[in-house]
N, C-alpha and C positions, 0 to 999 in steps of 0.2 A: 504494500500500500504506500502511496506517495505521502510526502509530508503534509500536503494539502488535504489529502484524503483522511489522514489520521486526525488532523485538526477539525475537520468537519464532523468526524465521528465523535470527538470530544464535545463539540457544540450540541450534537444530537443527544448525547448522554446528559449534558447539562440541562437541556430542556426537559428531558424525562425526569430528572431529579426534582425540578421545580414543580412539574405536574404532580409528582408523588407527594411533595410537600403540601401542595394545594389540597390534595385528598386528605392528608392528615388534619389540616386545619378544618376542613369541612366536617370530618368525623368529630373533631373536638367541639365544634359549634353544635352539632346534632346532639352530642352527649349533654352539653350545657343546657340546651333547650328542653331536653327530656328531664334533666334534673330539676329545672325550674318548673316544668309542668307538673311534676309529681312530688316536688320538694324532697328529692331522693339524695341523701348525703353520700351514699356509695357512688352514685353517678357523678356527684360533684367532685369527689376525690379522684374518680377516673379522668375527669377533665384536667385536673392538675397534673396527673401522670402523663396524659397525652401531651400536655403543654411542654413538659420537659423534653419529650421526643422532638416536638416541633422546634424548640430552641436549638437542640443539638443538630438537627438537620440543617437549620439555617447556617450554622457555623461551618459545617462540613461542606456545604455548597459554596459558601464564601471562600473557603480555602481553595477549592477547585477553580473558582473564578480568578483569584489572584495568580494561581499557577499558570493558567492559560495566558494571562496578560504578560507575565514575566518570561515565560519560556517560548511563546509562539509569536510574539510581536504581531498581533492581529491587525489586519487592515481596518479601514474606517467602519465598514458595515459590520465586520466581525466584532470590533470593539463595542459598537452600539449594542449588539446582542448580549455581550458579556455585562456591560454596564446596566442594561435593562434587567438582566437576570439578578444582578446584585441589588437593584432597587426593589424588585419584586419580592425577594426573600425577606427584606426588611418589612415590607407591607404585610406579607403573610405572617411573619412572626408577631407583628403588632395585632393582627386579627386574632391570633391565638390568645394574646393577652386580653382582648375584649371578651372572648369566650370564657377565659378564666375569671374575669370580673363577674360574669353572670353566675358562675359557680359559687363565688363568694357570697353573692346575694342569697343563694339558697340557704346557706347556713343561718343567716339572719331571719329569713322568712319562715323557717321551721317553727319559730315561736308564735307565728300568726298563720296557722294553716287555713283559717277561714277567711282570710283577707281576699277580697275580690280583686281580680286582675283585669285590666281593660282588654277587650277583645282584640284591639289593635296590636297588642304585644305579640300575640301568636302570628299575626299577619306580617309583622316586621321581621320576626325570626325566619319565617318561610321565605320572604323576599330576599333577605340578606344571604341566606344559604344559596338560593338560586342565582343570585348575582355572582357569587364566588364561582360556582360551577360553570356558569356561562363565560366568565372571564378566563377561566382555565381552558375551556374549549376554544375560545378565541385565540388564546396563546398557542395552543397545540396546532392550530390550523392557519395561523396568521390571518384570522378573519376580522378584518377591520370593521365591517358592518355589524357583526355581533358585539364587538368591543364597544362600539358607539351606542348600541342598544342598551348595554349594561350601564354605561355612564348616564343614559337618559332615565333609567329606573331609580336613580338616587333621589330624584325630586319626589317620586312617589313615597319612598321611605321617609323622607323629611316631612311630607304632608301628614303621614300617619303618626309620626313622632310628635308633631305639633298637636294633634288631637289627643294623643295619649297624655302629653304634658299638661294640656289644659284640663283634662278630665281628672288627673291626679291632683293637680293644684287645687281644683274646686273641692275635691274630697278632703284634702288637708285643711282647707279653710272651714269646712263644715263640722269636723270632728273636734272633740275636746280632749280625748284621751291621748297622752303622749305615745302610748303603744301603737295606736292606730296611725298616728303621724309617722312614727318610725317605719312601720310596715309600708306605708304609701311611698315614703322616701326610697326604700329599698327597691320597690317596683320601678320607680322612676329611674333609679340607677341602672337597672337591667335594660330599660328602654334606651337609655343613653348609650350603653355598651353596644346595643344592636345598631343604633343609628351610626355610631362610629365604625362599626364593622362594615356597614354598607359603604361608608365613605372610602374605606381602604380598598374594598372590592372595586370601587370606581377608579381608584388610583391604579390598580393592577390593569384594568381595562384600558385606561389612558396610556399606560406604558406599552401595551400591545400596539396601539395606534402609532405611537412614536417609533416603535421597533420596525414596523412595516413601512411607514411613510418617511421616516427620518425627519419629521417636522412636528413641532408642538402645535403649530397653527392649524394642523389637520384635525386635531382632536375634536373640536366642537363643530366641525362641518357635518352636514347631513350626508348619509351614505350616497 
Protein backbone atom coordinates (compact mmCIF):
# COMPACT_ATOMS: atom_id res chain seq x y z
CA UNK A 1 0.00 0.00 0.00
CA UNK A 2 1.26 3.49 -0.87
CA UNK A 3 1.96 6.15 1.74
CA UNK A 4 -1.14 7.99 0.59
CA UNK A 5 -3.19 4.82 0.78
CA UNK A 6 -2.07 4.17 4.35
CA UNK A 7 -2.90 7.75 5.32
CA UNK A 8 -6.39 7.53 3.82
CA UNK A 9 -6.90 4.29 5.72
CA UNK A 10 -5.96 6.08 8.95
CA UNK A 11 -8.48 8.82 8.16
CA UNK A 12 -11.16 6.18 7.55
CA UNK A 13 -10.33 4.55 10.88
CA UNK A 14 -10.48 7.96 12.57
CA UNK A 15 -13.98 8.54 11.23
CA UNK A 16 -15.04 5.10 12.43
CA UNK A 17 -13.67 5.87 15.90
CA UNK A 18 -15.69 9.09 16.08
CA UNK A 19 -18.86 7.34 14.92
CA UNK A 20 -18.30 4.76 17.65
CA UNK A 21 -17.88 7.55 20.19
CA UNK A 22 -21.13 9.09 18.98
CA UNK A 23 -22.87 5.77 19.62
CA UNK A 24 -21.44 5.68 23.14
CA UNK A 25 -22.77 9.17 23.85
CA UNK A 26 -26.17 8.20 22.47
CA UNK A 27 -26.21 5.17 24.77
CA UNK A 28 -25.26 7.40 27.68
CA UNK A 29 -28.10 9.80 26.91
CA UNK A 30 -30.64 6.99 26.59
CA UNK A 31 -29.54 5.58 29.94
CA UNK A 32 -29.89 9.04 31.50
CA UNK A 33 -33.37 9.54 30.05
CA UNK A 34 -34.50 6.12 31.29
CA UNK A 35 -33.00 6.84 34.71
CA UNK A 36 -34.90 10.14 34.85
CA UNK A 37 -38.11 8.54 33.60
CA UNK A 38 -38.06 5.87 36.31
CA UNK A 39 -35.92 7.65 38.94
CA UNK A 40 -33.65 4.60 38.80
CA UNK A 41 -30.40 5.03 40.77
CA UNK A 42 -28.79 1.96 39.19
CA UNK A 43 -29.27 3.43 35.72
CA UNK A 44 -27.94 6.76 36.96
CA UNK A 45 -24.76 5.00 38.11
CA UNK A 46 -24.54 3.29 34.72
CA UNK A 47 -24.56 6.73 33.11
CA UNK A 48 -21.53 7.73 35.17
CA UNK A 49 -19.73 4.54 34.20
CA UNK A 50 -20.50 5.12 30.53
CA UNK A 51 -19.23 8.68 30.82
CA UNK A 52 -15.83 7.41 31.96
CA UNK A 53 -15.61 5.35 28.76
CA UNK A 54 -16.66 8.36 26.67
CA UNK A 55 -13.93 10.49 28.25
CA UNK A 56 -11.28 7.82 27.69
CA UNK A 57 -12.40 7.46 24.08
CA UNK A 58 -12.04 11.19 23.53
CA UNK A 59 -8.41 11.19 24.65
CA UNK A 60 -7.56 8.07 22.64
CA UNK A 61 -8.93 9.67 19.47
CA UNK A 62 -7.19 12.93 20.27
CA UNK A 63 -3.84 11.13 20.47
CA UNK A 64 -4.49 9.57 17.06
CA UNK A 65 -5.23 12.99 15.61
CA UNK A 66 -2.00 14.44 16.96
CA UNK A 67 -0.07 11.47 15.59
CA UNK A 68 -1.53 11.99 12.12
CA UNK A 69 -0.61 15.67 12.13
CA UNK A 70 2.93 15.07 13.35
CA UNK A 71 3.83 12.05 11.24
CA UNK A 72 1.89 12.52 8.00
CA UNK A 73 2.16 16.23 7.20
CA UNK A 74 -1.43 16.31 5.91
CA UNK A 75 -2.55 18.49 3.01
CA UNK A 76 -5.12 21.25 3.58
CA UNK A 77 -8.27 19.10 3.13
CA UNK A 78 -6.78 16.27 5.19
CA UNK A 79 -5.86 18.71 7.93
CA UNK A 80 -9.43 20.04 7.89
CA UNK A 81 -10.70 16.50 8.41
CA UNK A 82 -8.38 15.99 11.38
CA UNK A 83 -9.16 19.35 12.98
CA UNK A 84 -12.88 18.73 12.48
CA UNK A 85 -12.49 15.37 14.20
CA UNK A 86 -10.71 16.98 17.14
CA UNK A 87 -13.49 19.53 17.54
CA UNK A 88 -16.18 16.86 17.25
CA UNK A 89 -14.78 14.72 20.03
CA UNK A 90 -14.76 17.72 22.35
CA UNK A 91 -18.43 18.34 21.53
CA UNK A 92 -19.26 14.67 22.05
CA UNK A 93 -17.46 14.55 25.38
CA UNK A 94 -19.40 17.60 26.54
CA UNK A 95 -22.64 15.95 25.42
CA UNK A 96 -21.71 13.06 27.68
CA UNK A 97 -21.29 15.57 30.48
CA UNK A 98 -24.84 16.81 29.88
CA UNK A 99 -26.14 13.25 30.11
CA UNK A 100 -24.21 12.83 33.35
CA UNK A 101 -25.84 16.01 34.61
CA UNK A 102 -29.25 14.44 34.04
CA UNK A 103 -28.15 11.41 36.04
CA UNK A 104 -27.22 13.70 38.93
CA UNK A 105 -30.74 15.12 38.89
CA UNK A 106 -32.13 11.61 39.41
CA UNK A 107 -30.43 11.35 42.80
CA UNK A 108 -32.15 14.53 43.98
CA UNK A 109 -35.56 13.72 42.50
CA UNK A 110 -35.69 10.36 44.26
CA UNK A 111 -36.80 12.31 47.32
CA UNK A 112 -39.81 13.62 45.35
CA UNK A 113 -41.13 10.66 43.32
CA UNK A 114 -44.60 12.21 42.98
CA UNK A 115 -43.32 15.46 41.48
CA UNK A 116 -45.00 16.00 38.12
CA UNK A 117 -42.69 16.57 35.16
CA UNK A 118 -43.61 18.67 32.11
CA UNK A 119 -44.51 16.62 29.03
CA UNK A 120 -42.07 18.71 27.02
CA UNK A 121 -39.17 17.16 28.92
CA UNK A 122 -39.68 13.79 27.25
CA UNK A 123 -40.00 15.45 23.84
CA UNK A 124 -36.73 17.33 24.39
CA UNK A 125 -34.94 14.09 25.24
CA UNK A 126 -36.24 12.33 22.15
CA UNK A 127 -35.31 15.23 19.88
CA UNK A 128 -31.84 15.65 21.37
CA UNK A 129 -31.04 11.97 20.83
CA UNK A 130 -32.40 12.08 17.29
CA UNK A 131 -30.29 15.14 16.49
CA UNK A 132 -27.14 13.36 17.64
CA UNK A 133 -27.89 10.27 15.57
CA UNK A 134 -28.67 12.35 12.49
CA UNK A 135 -25.48 14.38 12.95
CA UNK A 136 -23.45 11.18 13.12
CA UNK A 137 -25.17 9.85 9.98
CA UNK A 138 -24.40 13.13 8.21
CA UNK A 139 -20.76 12.77 9.24
CA UNK A 140 -20.59 9.15 8.11
CA UNK A 141 -21.80 10.07 4.62
CA UNK A 142 -20.64 13.70 4.23
CA UNK A 143 -24.31 14.60 3.96
CA UNK A 144 -24.52 18.38 4.10
CA UNK A 145 -28.31 18.50 3.65
CA UNK A 146 -28.88 16.24 6.65
CA UNK A 147 -26.38 18.24 8.71
CA UNK A 148 -28.27 21.44 7.95
CA UNK A 149 -31.53 19.72 8.86
CA UNK A 150 -30.09 18.89 12.28
CA UNK A 151 -29.00 22.47 12.82
CA UNK A 152 -32.53 23.63 11.99
CA UNK A 153 -34.06 21.37 14.64
CA UNK A 154 -32.25 23.20 17.42
CA UNK A 155 -34.82 26.00 17.26
CA UNK A 156 -37.57 23.45 17.94
CA UNK A 157 -35.76 22.23 21.04
CA UNK A 158 -35.28 25.82 22.21
CA UNK A 159 -39.01 26.46 21.77
CA UNK A 160 -39.92 23.42 23.87
CA UNK A 161 -37.37 24.41 26.49
CA UNK A 162 -38.90 27.87 26.73
CA UNK A 163 -42.32 26.31 27.41
CA UNK A 164 -40.88 23.93 30.00
CA UNK A 165 -39.03 26.80 31.66
CA UNK A 166 -42.17 28.92 31.87
CA UNK A 167 -44.22 26.00 33.20
CA UNK A 168 -41.71 25.21 35.93
CA UNK A 169 -41.22 28.83 36.95
CA UNK A 170 -45.00 29.20 37.28
CA UNK A 171 -45.15 26.12 39.49
CA UNK A 172 -42.32 27.40 41.66
CA UNK A 173 -44.15 30.69 42.12
CA UNK A 174 -47.35 28.93 43.18
CA UNK A 175 -45.97 26.48 45.76
CA UNK A 176 -44.94 27.30 49.29
CA UNK A 177 -43.02 24.22 50.39
CA UNK A 178 -39.25 24.42 49.93
CA UNK A 179 -39.21 20.74 48.99
CA UNK A 180 -41.48 21.33 46.00
CA UNK A 181 -39.38 24.28 44.89
CA UNK A 182 -36.26 22.14 45.10
CA UNK A 183 -37.88 19.38 43.04
CA UNK A 184 -39.00 21.86 40.38
CA UNK A 185 -35.53 23.31 40.22
CA UNK A 186 -34.01 19.87 39.64
CA UNK A 187 -36.45 19.21 36.80
CA UNK A 188 -35.48 22.55 35.30
CA UNK A 189 -31.83 21.50 35.52
CA UNK A 190 -32.54 18.37 33.52
CA UNK A 191 -34.31 20.42 30.85
CA UNK A 192 -31.31 22.75 30.67
CA UNK A 193 -28.97 19.76 30.22
CA UNK A 194 -31.08 18.54 27.30
CA UNK A 195 -31.20 21.99 25.72
CA UNK A 196 -27.42 22.17 25.91
CA UNK A 197 -27.09 18.63 24.53
CA UNK A 198 -29.07 19.71 21.48
CA UNK A 199 -26.84 22.78 21.09
CA UNK A 200 -23.80 20.52 20.99
CA UNK A 201 -25.44 18.18 18.49
CA UNK A 202 -25.93 21.27 16.33
CA UNK A 203 -22.22 22.05 16.71
CA UNK A 204 -21.38 18.58 15.40
CA UNK A 205 -23.72 19.03 12.44
CA UNK A 206 -22.19 22.40 11.63
CA UNK A 207 -18.73 20.86 11.70
CA UNK A 208 -19.90 18.36 9.07
CA UNK A 209 -20.92 21.25 6.82
CA UNK A 210 -17.53 22.85 7.31
CA UNK A 211 -15.73 19.58 6.67
CA UNK A 212 -17.46 19.03 3.34
CA UNK A 213 -17.64 22.61 2.04
CA UNK A 214 -14.57 24.13 3.65
CA UNK A 215 -16.52 27.27 4.49
CA UNK A 216 -18.24 28.46 7.64
CA UNK A 217 -20.45 30.71 5.48
CA UNK A 218 -22.09 27.59 4.02
CA UNK A 219 -23.47 26.45 7.36
CA UNK A 220 -26.65 28.52 7.46
CA UNK A 221 -27.47 28.28 3.79
CA UNK A 222 -30.46 26.27 2.65
CA UNK A 223 -29.72 22.94 1.03
